[in-house]
C-alpha positions as CSV (number, residue, x, y, z in Angstrom):
1,M,-35.2,-48.2,-73.1
2,A,-34.3,-48.1,-77.0
3,Q,-38.2,-47.0,-77.5
4,A,-37.9,-44.5,-74.8
5,C,-35.0,-42.8,-76.2
6,S,-36.4,-42.8,-79.6
7,R,-39.0,-40.5,-78.2
8,L,-36.5,-37.9,-76.7
9,R,-36.6,-35.1,-79.2
10,F,-33.8,-32.8,-80.2
11,R,-35.1,-29.8,-77.8
12,H,-35.1,-32.5,-74.9
13,L,-31.2,-32.9,-75.6
14,Q,-30.6,-29.1,-75.8
15,F,-32.6,-28.8,-72.5
16,L,-30.6,-31.3,-70.6
17,D,-27.7,-30.1,-72.0
18,I,-28.3,-26.4,-70.7
19,L,-29.5,-27.5,-67.3
20,G,-26.6,-29.6,-66.9
21,H,-24.4,-26.5,-66.9
22,T,-26.7,-24.0,-65.0
23,R,-28.4,-26.5,-62.7
24,N,-31.0,-24.2,-62.5
25,L,-34.4,-24.2,-63.9
26,R,-34.8,-20.3,-64.4
27,L,-31.5,-19.5,-66.2
28,T,-32.5,-22.7,-68.3
29,A,-35.6,-21.3,-69.5
30,E,-34.1,-17.9,-69.9
31,Q,-31.8,-19.5,-72.4
32,M,-34.3,-21.5,-74.2
33,H,-36.4,-18.4,-74.2
34,I,-39.5,-20.1,-72.6
35,T,-41.2,-19.7,-69.4
36,Q,-40.2,-21.6,-66.1
37,P,-43.3,-23.3,-66.0
38,A,-42.6,-24.8,-69.9
39,A,-39.1,-25.6,-68.6
40,T,-40.4,-27.7,-65.8
41,K,-42.9,-29.4,-68.0
42,I,-39.9,-30.1,-70.3
43,L,-37.8,-31.7,-67.4
44,M,-41.3,-33.8,-66.5
45,D,-41.7,-35.0,-69.9
46,I,-38.0,-36.4,-70.0
47,E,-38.2,-38.1,-66.7
48,E,-41.7,-39.6,-67.7
49,I,-40.1,-40.9,-70.8
50,L,-37.2,-42.4,-69.1
51,E,-39.4,-43.6,-66.6
52,S,-36.6,-42.3,-63.8
53,R,-35.9,-39.2,-61.8
54,L,-33.0,-37.4,-62.9
55,F,-32.6,-34.6,-60.6
56,E,-33.1,-33.8,-57.0
57,R,-35.1,-30.6,-56.8
58,L,-33.2,-28.5,-54.3
59,S,-34.1,-24.8,-52.8
60,R,-31.5,-23.1,-54.8
61,G,-31.1,-25.3,-58.1
62,M,-31.1,-28.6,-59.4
63,R,-28.5,-31.5,-58.7
64,P,-28.3,-34.4,-61.0
65,N,-28.5,-38.0,-59.7
66,E,-26.3,-40.8,-60.9
67,L,-28.6,-41.5,-63.8
68,G,-29.0,-37.9,-64.5
69,L,-25.1,-37.4,-64.8
70,F,-25.2,-40.4,-67.0
71,T,-28.1,-38.8,-69.1
72,L,-26.4,-35.4,-69.3
73,R,-23.3,-37.2,-70.9
74,Y,-25.4,-38.7,-73.5
75,A,-27.2,-35.6,-74.6
76,A,-23.6,-33.5,-74.7
77,S,-22.1,-36.3,-76.9
78,A,-25.4,-36.4,-79.2
79,L,-25.6,-32.6,-79.3
80,A,-21.9,-32.9,-80.4
81,G,-22.3,-35.3,-83.2
82,H,-25.0,-33.3,-84.2
83,R,-23.1,-30.0,-84.5
84,K,-20.2,-31.8,-86.3
85,F,-22.7,-33.3,-88.9
86,V,-24.0,-29.9,-89.6
87,D,-20.5,-28.1,-89.9
88,E,-19.2,-30.9,-92.3
89,F,-22.4,-31.0,-94.3
90,N,-22.5,-27.5,-94.8
91,A,-18.7,-27.4,-95.8
92,L,-19.2,-30.3,-98.2
93,R,-22.2,-28.5,-99.6
94,Q,-20.3,-25.5,-100.2
95,G,-17.4,-27.3,-102.0
96,G,-15.0,-27.9,-98.9
97,H,-13.7,-30.8,-97.6
98,G,-15.0,-30.9,-94.2
99,H,-13.8,-30.1,-90.6
100,L,-11.4,-31.8,-88.4
101,T,-10.8,-31.0,-84.6
102,I,-7.3,-32.2,-83.4
103,G,-6.2,-32.2,-79.7
104,A,-2.3,-32.3,-79.2
105,I,0.4,-32.1,-76.5
106,T,3.3,-29.9,-76.5
107,G,6.9,-31.0,-76.9
108,S,7.7,-33.2,-79.8
109,A,4.1,-33.8,-80.7
110,A,3.6,-29.9,-81.4
111,H,6.6,-30.1,-84.2
112,L,4.9,-33.1,-85.7
113,L,1.9,-31.6,-85.6
114,I,3.2,-28.3,-87.5
115,A,4.4,-30.5,-90.1
116,S,1.7,-32.6,-90.6
117,V,-0.8,-29.8,-90.9
118,A,1.3,-27.9,-93.4
119,E,1.1,-31.0,-95.6
120,I,-2.5,-31.8,-94.9
121,Q,-3.1,-27.9,-96.0
122,R,-1.2,-28.7,-99.3
123,L,-3.3,-31.8,-100.1
124,R,-6.6,-30.7,-98.9
125,P,-6.4,-26.7,-98.9
126,L,-10.1,-26.4,-98.3
127,L,-9.9,-28.7,-95.2
128,V,-10.9,-26.3,-91.8
129,L,-8.7,-27.5,-89.0
130,K,-9.4,-26.7,-85.3
131,I,-6.3,-27.7,-83.2
132,L,-6.8,-27.6,-79.1
133,E,-3.7,-27.9,-77.1
134,H,-3.7,-29.4,-73.7
135,S,-2.0,-32.4,-71.6
136,S,-3.3,-36.1,-72.5
137,D,-5.4,-36.5,-69.4
138,Q,-7.9,-33.8,-70.6
139,L,-7.3,-34.5,-74.4
140,I,-8.9,-37.9,-74.1
141,V,-11.7,-36.5,-71.9
142,W,-12.4,-34.4,-75.2
143,L,-12.1,-37.5,-77.2
144,A,-14.5,-39.3,-75.1
145,E,-17.2,-36.4,-75.3
146,R,-16.4,-36.3,-78.9
147,K,-15.1,-32.6,-78.6
148,I,-12.2,-33.7,-80.6
149,D,-11.9,-36.1,-83.6
150,L,-8.5,-37.5,-82.8
151,M,-5.5,-36.6,-80.5
152,I,-2.0,-36.7,-80.6
153,G,-0.9,-37.9,-76.9
154,R,-0.7,-40.6,-74.6
155,F,-2.8,-43.1,-72.6
156,T,-2.9,-41.8,-68.8
157,E,-4.7,-44.7,-67.5
158,E,-4.8,-48.5,-68.2
159,A,-8.5,-48.8,-68.6
160,Q,-8.4,-46.2,-71.6
161,Q,-6.7,-49.0,-73.9
162,T,-10.2,-50.7,-74.0
163,Q,-11.8,-47.6,-75.1
164,F,-9.5,-46.2,-77.8
165,H,-7.1,-47.2,-80.3
166,Y,-3.6,-45.9,-80.1
167,E,-1.0,-46.2,-83.2
168,R,2.6,-45.1,-81.6
169,L,4.0,-41.9,-83.6
170,S,7.2,-41.3,-81.8
171,S,9.4,-41.2,-78.6
172,E,10.6,-38.0,-76.9
173,T,13.6,-37.0,-74.4
174,L,13.7,-34.5,-71.7
175,D,16.3,-31.6,-70.9
176,L,16.6,-29.6,-67.7
177,V,16.3,-26.1,-68.7
178,A,16.6,-22.6,-66.8
179,G,17.1,-19.0,-68.0
180,V,20.1,-17.8,-69.6
181,H,21.3,-16.0,-66.4
182,H,21.4,-19.1,-64.2
183,P,24.3,-19.7,-62.0
184,L,24.3,-23.4,-63.1
185,R,24.2,-23.0,-67.0
186,A,28.2,-23.5,-67.4
187,A,28.6,-25.9,-64.5
188,S,30.3,-29.0,-64.6
189,D,29.9,-32.6,-62.8
190,L,26.6,-31.7,-61.9
191,E,24.2,-34.6,-60.2
192,L,20.5,-34.3,-60.3
193,A,20.3,-35.7,-56.5
194,K,22.1,-32.3,-55.4
195,L,19.6,-29.7,-57.1
196,A,17.1,-29.9,-54.1
197,H,17.4,-26.5,-52.9
198,W,16.8,-24.9,-56.1
199,P,13.1,-23.9,-57.1
200,W,11.5,-25.9,-59.7
201,I,8.8,-25.8,-62.3
202,L,6.6,-28.9,-62.6
203,Y,3.7,-30.1,-64.7
204,P,0.6,-31.0,-62.6
205,T,0.3,-34.5,-61.3
206,S,-2.1,-35.9,-63.7
207,T,0.3,-35.2,-66.5
208,A,2.7,-38.1,-68.3
209,L,5.6,-35.6,-68.0
210,R,5.0,-35.3,-64.2
211,R,4.9,-38.8,-63.6
212,V,8.3,-39.2,-65.6
213,S,9.6,-36.4,-63.6
214,D,8.8,-37.5,-60.3
215,E,10.3,-40.8,-61.2
216,A,13.4,-39.3,-62.3
217,L,13.7,-37.0,-58.9
218,G,12.6,-40.1,-56.9
219,N,15.2,-42.5,-58.2
220,T,17.8,-39.9,-57.3
221,G,16.6,-39.6,-53.9
222,L,15.7,-36.0,-54.9
223,A,13.4,-34.6,-52.4
224,L,12.5,-30.7,-53.3
225,S,13.2,-28.4,-50.6
226,S,12.4,-24.9,-52.2
227,G,9.7,-23.4,-54.0
228,V,7.6,-25.4,-56.6
229,V,5.3,-23.9,-59.2
230,E,2.9,-26.4,-60.9
231,T,1.5,-25.4,-64.4
232,P,0.8,-27.0,-67.7
233,S,1.8,-23.8,-69.5
234,F,5.2,-23.7,-71.2
235,L,4.6,-20.1,-72.0
236,F,4.1,-19.3,-68.4
237,A,7.1,-21.6,-67.4
238,L,9.1,-19.9,-69.8
239,A,8.5,-16.6,-68.5
240,L,9.2,-17.6,-64.9
241,M,12.4,-19.0,-66.0
242,Q,13.6,-16.2,-67.7
243,N,12.9,-14.0,-64.3
244,T,13.8,-16.3,-61.8
245,D,16.4,-19.1,-60.9
246,M,13.9,-22.0,-61.5
247,L,14.5,-25.2,-63.0
248,S,12.4,-27.3,-65.2
249,L,12.3,-30.6,-66.9
250,Q,10.8,-29.9,-70.5
251,P,10.7,-32.0,-73.5
252,A,13.7,-31.5,-75.6
253,A,12.4,-30.6,-78.9
254,L,9.9,-28.1,-77.5
255,V,12.9,-26.2,-75.8
256,D,15.3,-26.6,-78.6
257,K,14.6,-23.5,-80.4
258,Y,14.6,-21.2,-77.3
259,V,17.6,-22.5,-76.4
260,R,19.2,-21.8,-80.0
261,K,17.6,-18.1,-80.0
262,G,19.2,-17.7,-76.4
263,L,16.0,-17.6,-74.2
264,L,16.8,-20.6,-72.4
265,A,19.9,-22.5,-71.4
266,R,20.3,-26.5,-70.8
267,I,21.7,-27.4,-67.7
268,P,24.4,-30.0,-68.0
269,V,23.2,-32.9,-65.8
270,A,22.6,-36.5,-66.6
271,L,18.9,-37.5,-67.0
272,P,18.0,-41.2,-66.2
273,A,14.3,-40.9,-67.4
274,H,12.7,-40.4,-71.1
275,M,9.1,-39.5,-71.9
276,P,7.1,-42.7,-72.8
277,D,6.2,-42.7,-76.6
278,Y,3.4,-40.6,-77.9
279,G,1.0,-41.5,-80.7
280,V,-2.4,-40.9,-82.5
281,I,-5.5,-41.9,-80.2
282,T,-8.7,-42.4,-82.1
283,R,-12.3,-43.8,-80.5
284,L,-12.4,-47.5,-80.8
285,D,-14.4,-49.4,-83.1
286,E,-15.6,-45.9,-85.0
287,A,-15.0,-45.4,-88.7
288,L,-13.0,-42.3,-89.3
289,T,-14.0,-39.7,-91.6
290,P,-12.1,-39.3,-94.9
291,A,-10.3,-36.3,-93.6
292,A,-9.5,-37.9,-90.3
293,Q,-7.9,-40.8,-92.1
294,A,-5.9,-38.6,-94.6
295,F,-4.4,-36.7,-91.5
296,I,-3.6,-39.9,-89.7
297,N,-1.9,-41.0,-93.0
298,V,0.2,-37.6,-93.1
299,L,0.9,-38.1,-89.5
300,R,2.5,-41.7,-90.2
301,S,4.6,-40.3,-93.0
302,V,5.6,-37.4,-91.3
303,A,6.7,-39.4,-88.2
304,A,8.3,-42.4,-90.0
305,P,12.1,-42.0,-89.5
306,V,14.2,-41.1,-92.7
307,P,16.2,-44.3,-94.0
308,E,19.8,-43.9,-94.0
309,A,21.8,-43.5,-97.2
310,A,23.5,-46.5,-98.4
């Protein structure tokens, strides 16, 4: 198999990546600017090299089998590594200091990221940074696919601990918030268990924040009986809260500036849960680039607690 893989050319990988997205030989041929018979020949060559059938030929397209899906993931990863090499090589040749793609969750991590980006730009002013914001479950997929170099977030499954390296950065607390017009903004003696009849904005079920929210609500016996909106977008949740009476559990650091600016109100209720710690996650047993290592060093210094004065 190692000898077979050595016979796969860059053009083969490009072909597989495009066919994996189009699932159609005609469209793949068009995107590669070749004829459909030539595309058919390339696929046959690939399957001959690997001595395996990768796609089922259907009347209206192609469907990868299990071996095909595995091969498509390899092709996507190899092409991503190639693009990264080209980008960093060109940057270094032109006197720059490389590229770095970072994935990050919202909340407290966003504040840590902003401070860290400001510091790394001071230390490496020619470093080209690309920031992608999403929930941890999506970021870790991108990390595995080499679409990002590192992520600031959390593990979402125990199995990920054998694939990635995790270094704790900080912890995070939650606030219950709503629009500044909300009837509960100045209430007293509120209990979370008695808020079932209010409409809620929740994060998707695949996110760590949703799991913590479900645990907090479940521990109080709260069964939501009114409208629920699920969204990973804080800005959409912000707009909803400003225009409705919806409640939402959000990271305290994320909502703090909106509360201070009078755009949101904290609802005074005791919350039993805190978010799990978040950290920097990298691919296991893989050497970091100098730019990635420098950025992680900055993250450590920014996240480190300030020692108390004697």
